[in-house]
Each structure stands twice: as structure tokens, then as C-alpha cells.
KOLBA-699364 format. One record per residue: x, y, z of N, C-alpha, C, O in turn. Coordinates in steps of 0.2 Angstrom, whole numbers, plus 5000, padded with zeros to 4 digits. Layout:
// KOLBA-699364
XYZXYZXYZXYZ/...
***
This chain:
// KOLBA-699364
600260985439600060925441599560935449599160895451/599760985452599460975458598761045459598761105458/598261005462597661035465597861115467598161115472/597661175465597561235468597161245473597161295477/596861195473596361215480596361195488596261135490/596461245490596961255500596761195503597261185507/596361155503596261085504596661045503596861005507/596961045499597360985495597960945498597960875499/598461005501598860975507598560925511598660865511/598060955514597560905519597360855520597460815525/597060855513596960785510597360745508597260685507/597860765506598460715504598760685510599060625511/598660735514598960695523598660655524599060605525/597960645524597460605525597560535523597460485526/597660545516597460485510598360445511598460395508/598660475516599360455516599360415522599760365523/598760425527599160405533598560355536598660325542/597860335531597360295532597660215530598060195526/597460185535597660105537597060065534596560085535/597160005531596459955529596259905534596559855533/595959915538595959865545595359795541595259745544/595059815537594859735535595359695532595459635532/595759745528596259705524596959685528597259645526/597059705533597559705538597159635541597459575540/596659625543596459555547596359495544596359435545/596059525537596259465532596759445532596759385531/597359475532597959455531598359455537598959455536/598059455543598159435549597959345550598359305552/597159335547596759275548597159215545597159155546/597559265539597859175532598559175536598859115536/598759215541599559205542599459175548599859155552/598759175551598459135558598859185564599159155569/598959235563599159275567598659325571598859365574/597959315571597559365573597359345581596859355583/597759305584597859305591598559315595598659295601/598959335591599759355593599659425596599159455596/600259445599600359515603600059555598599559595597/600759535591600759575586600159595582600159645579/599659555581599059565578598559595582598059625580/598759605589598059625593598259715591597959765589/598959705592599259785592599159815587599059875586/599259755580599059805574598359815574598259875573/597959775574597259795573597059845579596459875579/597359855584597359915590597359975586596860015584/597759975585598260055582597860055576597960115574/597560035571597460025564596660065564596460095559/596260035571595660055572595660135574595160165573/596360155579596260225580596460265575596360315572/596760215574597060265566596560295560596560355559/596160235558595560245553594960285556594660325553/594860265564594260345566594660395566594460445562/595360415570595460475567595460495562595160555561/595860465553595560475548595060505542594960555538/594660445546593960465544593560525547592960545545/593760555552593560625558594060665553593860695548/594560665553594860735549594660715542594560775539/594560665538594060665530593460685532593360725528/593160685537592460725535592560815536592360855533/592960825543593160895543593360925536592960975534/593860895532594160915525593760915520593960945515/593160865520592560865515592060935517591660965512/591960935523591760995526592061075524591661115521/592561075524592761135523592761145516592461195513/593061085511592961105504592161135501592061175497/591761085504591061085500590861155501590761185496/591061185509590661245512590961305507590761365508/591461285503591761345500592161385506592061445505/592461355511592961365515592661435519593061475521/591961435521591761465523591761445532591661385534/591761485535591761465542591161465545591061425550/590561515543589961485547589561415542589261365545/589661415537589561355534589661295536589161255537/590261275538590861225539590561215548590561155550/590361265552590161255559589261225558589161175561/588861245554588361215553588361135552587961095554/588961125545588861065545589161025550588760975551/589761025555589861005559589460985564589560935567/588861045567588261025573587861005567587561055567/587760975563587260945559587460855559587060805560/588160865559588560795560588460755565588260695565/588560805571588660765578588060775581587960745586/587360815579586560805580586560745578586160705582/586760715572586560645568586760585570586460535569/587660605575587760565578587460555586587660525590/587060585586586860575594586160535595585860495599/585960575587585260555588585360445587585060405589/585860455582585960375580586160335586585960275588/586760375590586960355597586460335602586460285606/586060395603585560385611584760345608584460305611/584660375601583860355600583760285595583360235595/584160305590584060245585584260185586583960135585/585060195587585460135588585060095595584860035594/584960125601584560075606583960055604583759995605/583560095600582960065598583059975593582859915593/583560005588583759945584583959885588583759825587/584359905594584759845596584059825601584159765603/583559845604583059815608582559775602582259715604/582459815596582059765592582459685589582259635588/583059705588583459635587583459575593583359515593/583659615599583459575606582759535606582659485606/582359595604581659545604581659485600581459425601/581959525590581959445587582359385590582159335587/582859385594583059335596582759315601582659245600/582559335606581959295611581459275609581159245613/581159275601580659255597580759195593580359175589/581359165595581559115592581959115586582059065582/582259185585582659195576583159165575583359155569/583659135580584259135580584859165581584959215585/585259145578585659205575585659265567585859315566/585159225565585159245557584759315558584459325563/584759345554584259415553583759405548583859385542/583159415552582659405547582359475542582259535544/582159455538581959495532581659545535581759605533/581059545539581059625541581459675545581459735544/581759625549582259685553582859705547583159755549/583059685542583459685537583159715532583559735529/582659735531582259785526582359855533582759895531/582159855537582259915543582759945546582659995547/583359915546584059915545584259965541584560015543/584159925532584459965527583860035526583960065521/583360055528582960095527583360165532583460225531/583460125536583860175544584660185542584960235545/584960145538585760155534585560185528586160205525/585160195525584960235518585060325523585460375522/584460325527584460385529584860415533584660465536/585460375534585860415538586360445533586660485535/586460405526586860415521586560475519586860535518/585960465519585960555515585760605518585660665516/585660575525585760635529586560695529586660755530/586960635528587660665529587760715522587960775521/587560665516587560715509587060755511587360785507/586660775512586160825513586760875517586760935515/587160865521587260895524587960935521588260985524/588160895515588760915512589360885515589860915515/589260825517589960765520589560705515589060685514/590260685513589860625509589560565511589960535515/588960525510588660495513588760435515588360405519/589660385513589860355518589860375524589660335528/590060445526590160445534589460435537589460425543/588760435536587960425539588160335539588260325545/588360285535588560235536588960215541588760165545/589560255543590060235546589760255556589960215561/589460305555589060325562588660275562588860235566/588260265559587960185561587960145563587660125568/588560115559589160065562589260085570589260035574/589360145572589760145577589060155582589160135588/588560165579588160175586587960085589587660065594/588160035584587759955584588359935586588159885589/588859935585589459895583589259855591589359795590/589059885597589159855602588759785604588759755609/588359765599587859735599588159655594588059645588/588659625598589159585593588659535591588559555585/588159495592587759455590587459475581587359445576/587259555582586959595576587659595572587659575566/588059625576588559625570588759575565588659575559/588859505570589059435567588459415563588559365560/587659445563587159405558587259455551587159435546/587559535553587559575549588059555544587959555538/588659525546589259495540588859445538588559455533/588559375542588259325538587959335531588059315526/587459405535586959415529587559445522587859405518/587559495522588059545518588759535514589059555509/588959485519589859495516589859465511590159485506/589459395510589659375502589359405497589259375491/589059465498588759485492589059555492588959595488/589459565495589759635496590459605492590559625486/590859565495591359515491591359505484591659535480/590759455481590759455475590459505472590559505466/589959555474589759595470590059665470590259685465/589959705476590059785476590859785477591159845476/591259745480592059755479592159755474592459805472/592059695468592359715460592059755458592459785454/591559785460591259845455591459905457591359955453/591759905464592159985465592859985463593060035461/593159915464593859925460593759925454594259955452/593359915448593259905442593259985442593660025441/592760005443592660085444593460135447593660185446/593660095449594160135452594860135446595160175444/594860085445595460055438595060105432595360135428/594360105431593960145426594560225428595160235425/594360255432594760305431595560325432595860385431/595860265435596560275436596760275428596560225424/597160315425597560305419598060295419598460345418/598360255419599360255421599560285414600060315413/599160285410599460315403599560395401599860425397/599060415408599160485411599960515413600160575413/600260445414600960455416601360445412601560395410/601460505408601660495401602360525402602660515396/602660545407603360575408603860555412603760525417/604360575411604860545419604660565424604660525429/604560635424604360685428603960645432604060625438/603260625428602660595433602860535435602660525440/603260495432603760435436603860435442603660395447/604460505442604660505448604160525453604060495459/603760575450603160595455602860545460602760545466/602560485455602260425457602960405463602760395469/603360395461603960355466604060395471604360375475/603860455473603960505478603560495481603660505487/602660485478602160455483602060405486601760395491/602460345481602760295485603060285491602960245496/603660335490604060325496603860365503603960345509/603560405501603360465507602760415511602660405517/602360375507601760335511602360285514602360285521/602760255511603060185514603560215520603660175525/603860275519604360305524603960335532604160335538/603260365527602860405534602560345539602660345545/602260285536602060225538602660175542602660155548/602960155537603560105540603960145546604060135552/604260175543604860215548604260245556604460235561/603860275554603660305561603160255564603160245570/602860205560602560155566603160095569603060055572/603760105567604360065568604460115572604360095578/604660175572604860215579604360205584604460165589/603660235583603360225587603160165592603060175599/603260095587603260025593603960035597603960015603/604460055593604960035598605060085603605560065606/604660155604604860185610604060145613603760185617/603760095613603160085618603460025620603059985622/604159995619604459945623604459875618604559815620/604159875610604159825607605059805606605459845606/605059725603605659705600605659745593605159785591/606259725590606559735582605859715579605459745576/605959645578605559615574604759635574604459635569/604459635581603859645582603659715581603059725582/603959775579604059835580604159835570603759875568/604459805567604259805560603859775559603559815554/603459695562603059665558602159735559601559735556/602359755564601759805568601859865560601359875557/602259885558602459935556602059915546601659945543/602359845546602259825539601459825539601159865535/601159795544600359815544600059865543599559875540/600459935547600159975547600160025540599860075539/600459995537600760005529600359965523600559965518/599859935526599159915522598659975522598560015526/598459985514598060045515597260005509596760025510/597359965505596959905503596259975501596260035498/595659935502595259985500594760035504594360065502/595060045511595060105514595360165510595160225510/595960125508596360195505596060245497596060295494/595860165495595560175489594760245489594560285485/594460205495593960255496594160325497593860365494/594560335500594860415503595060445497594860505497/595560415491595560425487595260455482595460505479/594460405481594060405476593760475479593660525475/593660485487593360555489593660625487593360675486/594460595487594760675485594660685478594560745476/594460635473594460645467594060665466594060715461/593260645469592560665470592560735470592160765466/593060775475593060815476593560885472593560935475/593860875467594360885462595060925467595460965466/594860885472595760885474596160845472596760865474/596060805470596760765467596460765458595860755457/596960785454597160785448597160715445597160665449/597060705439596960645436597560615436597460555437/598260635435598860605435599060595443599460555444/598760625450598960635456598560575458598860545462/597860555456597460515456597860425455597860375458/597960445451598360355447598860355451598960315455/599160405451599760415457599760375464600160335467/599160415467598860395472598560295473598760245477/598160295468597960225466598660165467598660115469/599060195464599660155461600160135470600360085471/600060185473600160185478599960145486600260125490/599260155485598560105488598860035488599059995492/598860035482598759945478599559925481599559885486/600259965479600759945480600959915488601159865489/600759965492600759955501600259905504600359885510/599859885499599459825500599759765498599859725503/600059755493600259715490600959685493601159625492/601259725497602159715500601959715508602459755511/601359685512601359695517601559615520601859605525/601159565515601259495516602059465516602359425519/602259505511603159485509603459525515604059525517/603159565517603659605521603459565529603959555532/602959545531602759495537603059445535603659475537/603259395532603559335531604159355531604559315533/604459405528605259415528605259455537605859455538/605059465540605059505547604959455552605359455556/604359405552604059355557604559335559605059325555/604559315567604959255569604959185566604459165563/605559135567605259085563604759025563604558985559/604559035572604358985575603659015574603358955572/603259055573602759105572602459085564601959105561/602959045561602659035554602558975552602458965546/602458915557602258855555601658855552601158885552/601858815548601358805540601258855537600658865534/601658895536601558985532602158975527602758985528/601958955522602458965515602759045516602559095517/603659015515604159045513604259085519604359145518/604359065525604659065532605159005532605058955530/605559015535606058975535606158965543606059005547/606458905544606658895553607258955555607658985552/607058955562607559005564607658995571607558945574/608059045573608059045582607959095584608359125587/607359145582607059205583606359185587605859165585/606559205593605759175598604959205595604859265594/604659165594603859175591603559255596603759275602/603059265591602959345595602459295601602259235601/602359355606601859345612601059335610600759375606/600759285613600259265612599859325615600159365620/599059355613598859385617598259355621597759315619/598359375627597859325630597059325630596759365633/596759295628595959285627595459255631595259195630/595159305635594759245640594159215638593859235633/594059165642593559115640592759165636592659165630/592559195640592159255637592159285631591659295627/592759295631592859335624592859275618592759285612/593059225620593359175617592559155613592459165608/592159135619591359125616590959165613590559145609/591259235614590859275610591159285603590859325600/591559255601591859265594591759205593591859185587/
***
């Protein structure tokens, strides 16, 4: 039921620690918590968690695809680092300069077709480079995003251009693909379902327990700590991406892959109910399922006029 590859334990640890920051952001918007201290702490912690998780995942992929050859791993690591430096120091500044010229030429906030074509060529080139290095292509796209994220108007235009297509076409295709690979029927024994329960319990205990304890140690109240822990327990799309990578590498057998898919979906589904249960009542005005109470509302995160204008 478990893979014999030495990289499996490390990958399992990474898959359990991933947090889905985009899904968390959507939940915070739906519950009108995006400008509270709880929301700010949750998003900040998720960002750090995801960056660390993706770096560790890239390292695990490099180790596995190199056949555990130390020199091959070193070559892959150097190659990825060189690619990141090229994107950060050369390609990124050039693309941002081209974008600013489009803005000064009166293009407004929209993304011109010519610039979009150039951006896609660079995006696919970065993805193909990491694929050629033996690291999954998604890391090339991730590195390009890191190199461009500081140009807020470009980020906003990219979202406006691609968000609907991604939500309507690509995300359903990915979920369908994952669903076709997950065979619930493969969990045909009591031992398999017990194993699934153990995976789910480990995932929930690690996130809820660990993040609650960390938040309490940092001085947060009990309710705020519980809400932050519930947010960090969200795995969503990011978790499914990592799980599919593990399956492609042969690190997750069919039964274990199905267990992890169930875990990712279950931990995402429980986030909103847990938040409604633990949120202070005054913070839930207009949110169904939150009854009045006496607990004080979470602190609002301070947003400067400049930041508000940038958003």
C-alpha cells in the first residue's frame, strides 16, 4: 500500500503541509474577513507555508528524478537557481519595462494582445526549462510569477485577462482529471478505509493543532488562533497539484493517491463550517450560520490609503 521509493516519506510530509492560499482568499472574501487581523495573519502564514512547501517539493522532485545521484541533484539545483536569477534580474525587469511603456502609451489597465503573446512565450519557455532540468514544469511558471509579482498593475491585468478562462475551463479540467485518477473503489477493505482515516486525522491534527499552538504562542486569542488554524487547514487546488505530482513520480500508489485526494477535499470543505463555528459573533454580520454572541470581533488590520488605492 505504500511506495518503496525513499522519497515517499518526504513527499507525504510536504503534501500534508501544503495550504491553498487562493482558496483561503476566496473564503475570506466570502466571509468578509479579508481586512481583519485573522485574515491578514492567515494569508501571510499561507504565503510563507506555500513558498517553503513548493521549494521542498522541487527539491524532492529533483532528488527522485535524478535517481538519488548527488551530482545530478546539484546540477538541477544550480540550473533552477540560474533560471531564477535570469528571470529575476533580466527577463522580469525587461517585461515590466515593456509593460510600463504600454501603460504610458495609453493602453490603460488592460493587457494588449501583443504583450500577452510575449508573456505567454516567456511563461512556456520557463516551464519547458524546468521540465528539461528534471523539475516539473509548474515550477518554471512559479519562478516567473515571483519575478513579476511586484508590478501590481501587471498582476491585476493578468488576473482580469486569464481568471475567467482558468476558472471556467482549466480548473474543471484539472478536477476532472484528478477525479478520473482517484478510484474510491480501490479502498475496498477495512484496512484501506482505516488508512484513509489515519491520513485525514494526521492532516487535520498537524494543521489545526500545530497552527493553533503557534498562534497562541505568538499572543493570539483562543478564537483567533482557532480561526487561523482552520484557514491553514485548507488544501484545495494547491494540495491536489502536489498530490498529482507525487502520483506522476510514482511516489503515491493508487490507493494512497485516492486517500490523499479525499483528505484534500475534506480539509477544504471543513474550513468554512469551522470558521463559522469559531468566529466571534460580531464579525459575522450578514454571514449565514453565525448567531449573536458576546465575544469581541477580531481586530481589523490597518490598511494605509496608499495600499487601499493600489488595490
